[in-house]
Structure formats: structure tokens, C-alpha cells
C-alpha positions in Angstrom: -254.9 -29.0 -5.5 -255.3 -29.0 -9.4 -252.3 -29.9 -11.3 -250.7 -26.9 -13.3 -250.9 -29.0 -16.5 -252.2 -32.2 -17.5 -251.0 -33.9 -20.9 -253.9 -34.6 -23.4 -251.8 -35.4 -26.3 -248.2 -35.6 -26.9 -246.1 -36.2 -29.9 -243.7 -38.2 -27.7 -246.4 -40.4 -26.1 -249.3 -40.6 -28.6 -252.5 -42.3 -27.6 -255.2 -43.9 -29.5 -258.0 -46.5 -29.1 -256.6 -49.9 -29.1 -257.6 -52.3 -32.0 -255.7 -55.2 -30.3 -254.6 -56.5 -26.8 -251.3 -55.1 -25.5 -249.0 -55.5 -22.6 -246.8 -52.7 -21.2 -243.4 -52.7 -22.9 -244.7 -54.3 -26.0 -243.2 -52.7 -29.2 -245.9 -51.5 -31.8 -246.1 -49.3 -34.9 -248.4 -46.4 -33.7 -251.0 -45.1 -36.0 -248.9 -42.3 -37.5 -246.3 -45.0 -38.5 -243.7 -44.4 -35.9 -242.4 -47.1 -33.7 -243.2 -47.0 -30.0 -243.4 -49.1 -27.0 -246.7 -49.5 -24.8 -246.7 -47.5 -21.7 -248.2 -48.7 -18.5 -247.5 -51.0 -15.4 -246.5 -54.7 -16.1 -249.7 -55.7 -14.3 -251.8 -53.6 -16.8 -254.0 -55.5 -19.2 -254.8 -53.3 -22.3 -257.7 -54.7 -24.4 -259.2 -53.8 -27.6 -261.1 -50.6 -27.2 -259.1 -49.3 -24.4 -257.2 -46.0 -24.6 -253.5 -46.9 -25.0 -250.4 -44.7 -25.1 -246.8 -45.5 -26.5 -243.4 -43.8 -25.9 -242.0 -42.9 -29.3 -238.8 -41.3 -28.4 -235.8 -41.8 -26.1 -233.6 -44.9 -25.6 -234.8 -48.2 -24.6 -233.4 -51.8 -24.1 -234.9 -54.0 -26.8 -234.6 -57.8 -26.8 -232.5 -59.2 -29.7 -231.2 -62.8 -30.3 -227.8 -63.1 -28.6 -226.0 -63.8 -32.0 -227.3 -60.7 -33.6 -224.9 -57.7 -33.7 -225.3 -54.0 -34.4 -222.8 -51.4 -35.0 -223.4 -48.0 -33.2 -226.0 -46.0 -35.1 -227.0 -49.0 -37.2 -230.8 -49.0 -38.1 -232.6 -51.4 -35.9 -235.8 -53.2 -37.1 -238.5 -55.1 -35.2 -239.5 -58.7 -36.0 -243.1 -58.7 -34.8 -243.5 -62.6 -35.2 -240.4 -63.5 -33.0 -240.5 -60.4 -30.8 -236.9 -59.5 -31.4 -234.8 -56.7 -32.7 -233.3 -57.4 -36.1 -231.1 -55.6 -38.8 -233.0 -52.6 -40.3 -235.0 -53.4 -43.2 -235.4 -57.0 -42.3 -238.3 -56.9 -39.8 -241.9 -55.8 -40.0 -240.9 -52.1 -39.5 -237.7 -50.1 -38.3 -237.9 -48.7 -34.8 -234.6 -46.6 -34.6 -230.8 -46.5 -34.5 -228.5 -48.7 -32.2 -227.5 -46.1 -29.3 -224.2 -48.3 -28.9 -222.9 -51.4 -30.5 -224.3 -54.8 -29.6 -221.8 -57.7 -29.7 -222.7 -61.3 -29.9 -223.7 -62.8 -26.7 -225.8 -59.8 -25.6 -229.5 -60.3 -25.2 -230.5 -56.6 -25.7 -229.7 -53.7 -27.9 -230.1 -50.1 -27.0 -232.3 -48.4 -29.3 -232.8 -44.6 -29.8 -236.3 -44.8 -31.1 -237.4 -43.1 -34.3 -234.1 -41.6 -34.9 -233.0 -41.1 -38.6 
């Protein structure tokens, strides 16, 4: 049977033709400037020229240095070189707000992507 609806374009999950190789879960700045994380299975290899989608909304666990702390609702940035969440404004681009406080010793921060 045909599905009742099939998503072609979504603001939550924009898609574009990749200009780089990606892995599922990788944090990127999508073409419209928002932050997102690449959708797909861990075994997926996304190569330059493939169609790729990213989730740009919702809450996700994001890796961060154990000594980095965030207050709830603090702006979270992304350091694309070291692949870590950092204080907002200090990384390559901001990704959202901390959904709850992150204390020293924790390895992830919960981030509400693209919240102001």
C-alpha cells in the first residue's frame, strides 16, 4: 500500500547535496545556517554528492569535555576541530541552549537545538 504522506522537505529535517563526507550523528551547520546533526544509521557512509539530512530541532546529548560546565538555558557552541560542545560564542557556531545544567565530570550536555 502507498503511504498516506511522504516527507520531501522539512524545516525540522532539511536535506541537501553533501559537499563533504559525514557520519550519522555528526554535528554540522546546515546550508540555512542552523545547527543540526546528521541523520542515518551508524553504519551509513555519507559521501560528497550524496543527499544528506540533519535534525535541527529537539534535544540531543552532545559530547563535551568533562570539565566544561553549563548552566541550564546557557548557550552551547560547537568546536568543530575538537568535536566538543563549548561555551556559546567560543566555538565555530552556536548549536542551542543547555536543556539542563551540566556539571564537571559529566561527558555530555543535553542541548535543545536552535533555541534562542
